[in-house]
C-alpha positions, 0 to 999 in steps of 0.5 A: 906352879908349886907355893909353899904348903906353909904359906898356904896354911898361914895365908888360910889361917889369916883369912876369916871366912865369915869377913870374905863372905860377907863381902859378897852375900847378906848373911844372918846369924842362925845359931853358931852359923851364918845363912844367906842366899847363895851367890852361885845359884838363884833361890828365895830360900836361903840354903848358903851356911857359913861356919865361922868354927870351921871356917867353911861354907856350904850351899845345901842347894847347888853343893858348892863352897869349900875354904876361903881359897875354894870360895874365892875361886869359885865366886871370882872364877880365877885359879887357886894360885890367884885365890891364894895370891889375892888373900895373901895380899889382904894379909900382908902376906907376898907371894913373889919371886919364884912363886910369883903368879904368871898371868896367862889368860886373855881375860887377866891381860885385858884387866892388866892393859886397862889398868896400866892405861888408867894410870897413865891417862891420870897421869896424862891428865895433870902432865901435858899442856893440851890436857888443861881444859879437861882438868879445868872443866873438872875443877869447874864441876866441883872436882878437887884434886883429892877426888880426881886422884882418888877416882883416878880420873884422866885424860885421853889426848886427841892422838890416834895411836896414843894408846896404841902405842902404849900397849904396843911398846908393852908387848901386848897383841892389838887384836886383844886390845881390840877385844877389850874394847881399848881400840877400834879397827879400820875394817877395810885395812884392819888397821887399828887406833884409839877408841877415846881421843880427847876425852876426860876418862872415868876408870869403871871397876868391877865389884873386885876393883879391877878396872874393866872400862871406861867412860870417856866424857867430852868437855866440848860440844862433841857427840856423844857426851859419853862414849863407854867401852864396848861389851867385852869378855870383861865389861858386861853392863848387865852384870856391873853396878859401878862403884860396888867395890867401893860402897860394898862395906857402907852398904853392908853396914847400913843394909841399904843400897843407894841406887842411882843413874849414873856413874856421875852422880855417884861420884859427887853423892859419895863425895857428899858423904853418901857412901852406900852409892852405886849405878848400873851403866844406864838406867836399865835393871837386868835380872843379874842386877836384881839378884845381886842387889837382893843379895847385897841389902833388903833395902834398896832407894832409887834416887834418879833425876828428877826429869820425866825420864828419871821419873819413868826409869824410876817407876821401871827400876822400882817395879822390878826390884819390888817383883823381885823381893827387895824392899823399895824406896825413892827420894824424888828429886827436885824437878828437872835438877840431878844430884849434882845439881841438888848438892851444888845448890844445897851444899853437902849438909843440906842434901844429905839432911834432904835425902834422908828426910824425903825418902819414900816407899816405893809405891808411895812414889808411884801413887803420887804420879797418877793422882791427875789420871785417877781423878780423870779417867774411870778406866785407868783408875780401876786398872791403876787401883788393882796395880797398886794393890798388888804392889802393896801386897809385895811389901813385906812390913805389916806396918809399912803396907798399912800405912801405904793402904791408908794412902791409897784409901785416900787417892781412890777414895775407897774404905780402908777395911775395903782396901785391906780385904783385897790386897790380902789377896796378893800377899804371897806365903813367905817361905821360912828361912832354913839352914840345913838341906833343901832336902834329905838325901837317902843313902844306901846301907853301903854308903851309910856305912862308909859315910859313917867310918869316914866321920870317925876317922875325921874324929879320930887319927889313932883310929884311922891308923889302926884300921888301915889294914882292915880297910883300903881305898878299894873296898869304898864304892863311891869314887868321892869316899875313896878321894877322901880316904886316899887323902886322909892317908896323906893329910895324917902323915903330917897332921895329928888333928883333922881341921876340915878347912885345911883338908879341903885344900888338899882334896879335888873339889868334886869331892868337897860337897861329900867331906862337908856334909859327912863332917856335919853328921851327928854320930855316936862320938865314942864307938865300941871297936865292934860298931866299928868293925859292923860297919866294916864288915858291911863295906866289905860284904859289899865289896863281895857281893860287887865282886860276885856280881861282876863274876856271874855276869862275866860267866853270863857273857861267856855262856851266851857265846857259846849258847849254853842256854841252861847255864845262862838262865841258871846265871841269870836267876842269880844275877836277878836274885843277887840284884834283889838282895842289894836293893833290899839292903 
């Protein structure tokens, strides 16, 4: 499918790279650029850089990045056309008509099915008499019409073929609907029927706001209480954070994630006014969750239920997040109460005030849970003291660390100075943030010459035009450099100045890292023609050496075939000398 280049250019120019990347990565300003932890690979030291001036991003570790289109393609694993469409929507430019995107892959079809059913379930909740008890249940639980509409809450009728018929009429494959978790299957006769029946339907969205699953809640004495979508290609609990699509902006603004136990808690807490709340689909926290949370914000506050299970989950999740490098806090809820119950008892304003004034460091919360054990069992006392010292060592803030050490001193009846000395063993040597390459790359004489010439061509169209007779694509040794030179030839037929963000749209992805690296080079901006000719001479000479070496190897092959030992030895000697000269250069 072709999209008009002018439309692509307009969409690219109207989407700011910094705003886009900030939706996925926590960024800090460093000079003219912004840096953060790379969203494409696991790292402790930030190597992902965003240039608002050039409108590009780049990871110096894994080399991923590019302009707004390429970043969205990589982060969302979508096609270029889909990236253009989504970014067009952001700025009010519709890629439609003849340019309409045809959804072909199964994952997108699964999302389509979920979103069609979501809207239908939502309509049914208020449209049929059978749904009235479910709707009344929601009203009784404090759900307003506004909240029901906002969350697109729906109802699945007690019919075995409701979703089945709905999807079939719209031409969707039943086997794919089964794979998407919307239908169940009788394994004896392979007939399909609805997975969700007579349940209140809560849509589960991914980080981009697409519905990828459901949680069906009973409003009767039915088991299970919640019936969730199974694991599917688009719904994977270890990667999904509920309400992240809604909460992301608040999280960025506050630099804090409020992590809750379940999606129902999130809905009610968000309604109360705490808009940075999200949840896992269950209390288990995966490695993927830890990485996502760390990149979203520096500070994670846990607010789990006040029962025994909630306390145990808080201890487990808090330990994982602290070890992963996050600043972890806890809002302890009243005994045996969940957030919704506290909101209904206290009212919104008092609840928000409670959250703000009862936020304690995770290690402080942990010590409060061990008070009885430490006082009554000397073996546990020693184990817990060592455990707490390790935890305190992971706290980044020296001031907070000191405060909690005083708490530990009181709990364990050990003087502060002794504990301060002990905890120093567990304070990691923190790596300093970097904004440049992870390591310096060493280039051969040929590569240095090619890179320098290309950088000059980026800066000067006139020079590129003048040197086209002296230098062709075949003179370049590195395939990426050949691709860049070839792309420049087409680019300069319509453009007078080089803009890297625009140029990246017209070159294959394999060369993106080289384009960005070359564009970042510091060179003499006003070279003499002699200096340029020197670089071109090196490129030509290296090409001639390659040609000579190829001819010698061909002659050697012929000499071996003919049994000419003298000629073979002479040619081998020449090849060795030529290879040695290449290494020295």
